[in-house]
C-alpha positions as CSV (number, residue, x, y, z in Angstrom):
1,M,33.3,44.1,24.1
2,T,31.2,46.7,26.0
3,A,31.9,48.6,29.1
4,K,29.8,50.7,31.4
5,S,32.4,52.6,33.2
6,H,36.0,53.9,32.5
7,S,37.3,51.4,35.2
8,G,35.5,48.9,33.2
9,L,36.9,49.7,29.7
10,I,40.5,50.1,31.5
11,S,39.8,46.1,32.5
12,I,38.8,45.0,29.2
13,F,41.7,46.7,27.6
14,G,43.9,45.1,30.2
15,E,42.3,41.6,29.7
16,H,42.2,41.7,26.1
17,F,45.2,43.5,24.8
18,I,47.8,43.6,27.7
19,K,47.4,40.1,29.1
20,T,47.6,38.7,25.6
21,N,50.8,41.1,24.6
22,V,49.2,42.7,21.9
23,F,50.3,45.8,23.6
24,P,53.1,46.1,26.0
25,K,52.3,46.0,29.9
26,E,53.6,49.6,30.3
27,M,50.8,50.7,28.1
28,G,48.4,49.1,30.6
29,R,50.3,50.9,33.6
30,Q,50.2,54.4,31.8
31,L,46.0,53.9,31.1
32,N,45.9,53.3,34.9
33,R,48.1,56.0,36.0
34,A,46.2,58.3,33.9
35,Y,42.5,57.4,34.9
36,D,44.0,57.7,38.6
37,K,45.0,61.2,37.8
38,R,41.9,61.9,36.0
39,L,40.0,61.0,38.9
40,I,42.1,63.2,41.3
41,G,41.5,66.1,39.0
42,D,37.6,65.2,38.8
43,Y,37.5,64.5,42.8
44,G,40.0,66.0,44.4
45,T,39.3,68.6,46.9
46,S,42.8,70.5,47.1
47,V,45.1,68.7,44.9
48,T,46.9,70.4,42.1
49,I,48.6,68.5,39.2
50,E,51.6,70.5,37.9
51,K,52.1,71.9,34.5
52,E,55.2,69.8,34.0
53,E,53.4,66.5,34.9
54,T,50.3,67.4,33.1
55,Q,52.6,68.0,30.0
56,K,54.2,64.7,30.3
57,L,51.0,63.0,30.7
58,L,49.3,64.6,27.5
59,E,52.6,63.0,25.7
60,I,52.1,59.9,27.1
61,G,48.5,60.2,25.8
62,K,49.5,61.0,22.5
63,N,51.8,58.2,22.1
64,F,49.2,55.6,23.4
65,V,46.7,57.1,20.9
66,N,49.1,56.7,17.9
67,K,50.2,53.0,19.1
68,I,46.2,52.3,19.3
69,I,45.8,54.1,16.0
70,K,48.8,52.1,14.4
71,Y,47.5,48.6,15.8
72,L,43.9,49.1,14.1
73,G,45.6,50.4,10.6
74,E,47.8,47.0,10.6
75,N,45.1,45.0,11.5
76,N,42.4,46.3,9.0
77,F,40.0,48.1,11.5
78,L,40.5,51.5,10.1
């Protein structure tokens, strides 16, 4: 699997891991929300993201990464 962009990677993740129920649909939604926030942060002109929201996104991101690491370990990819 190869992606040429972040959105392409998100699409591949959804197709191969969310639609096949390897990971719950909520993880796909979280990944999409985080990507949207990243775009706003990078390209939004007068938009700010509050500290509380940023901390929540960071916690969601940590949980996301931990689930991926667990999956990789359980399936002998690490």
